[in-house]
Structure formats: structure tokens, C-alpha cells
Phi, psi and omega in degrees: 000327182296317178299318178296324177298318178296317180296318179296314180301317180297313181297316185284326182292331179272005175089011179270065186295323179296319178292321178296319178300312179298319180299313181298316183287345180250011177295145179287349175244156182289123177293138180271179183298327180298323178296315182292324178294319177297317179296321178300317178297322178293322177299321178296316180299320183263009177055044178254092186290321183297312179291329177297319178298318180292323177295320178300322178301318180291323178296315180296326177291322183282332181234081182293000000 
């Protein structure tokens, strides 16, 4: 999970949110709530409301 976290951080920090979204959704392991919360924060930084809404759905699923 740590390696995936680094890859996600790199993609999202440079503003490639669509690539980061695809990366998270295609990981061979299930992303946990921490991944989605981190992605949500990146969406906030880059003002991407649509992906933030989708990330929130995953957070709510992971943390009922």
C-alpha cells in the first residue's frame, strides 16, 4: 500500500487528478479510506469539485 501511496501522491501533486483517479481505481488492492481522504484533499487544492464528490462517496462507503 505504501508504494501505491507514493505513486498516487506524485500523480495528484502535479495536478494529474484524472490519472490519479484511474490509478486508485485500478490498484490490485482495495484502496482504504486514507487514500480517498488524501485524494479529497488534493481535489480541494486543485478545485476539482466533481472528483471530490466521487471521492466522498468512496469515503462514506469505507467509513459507514
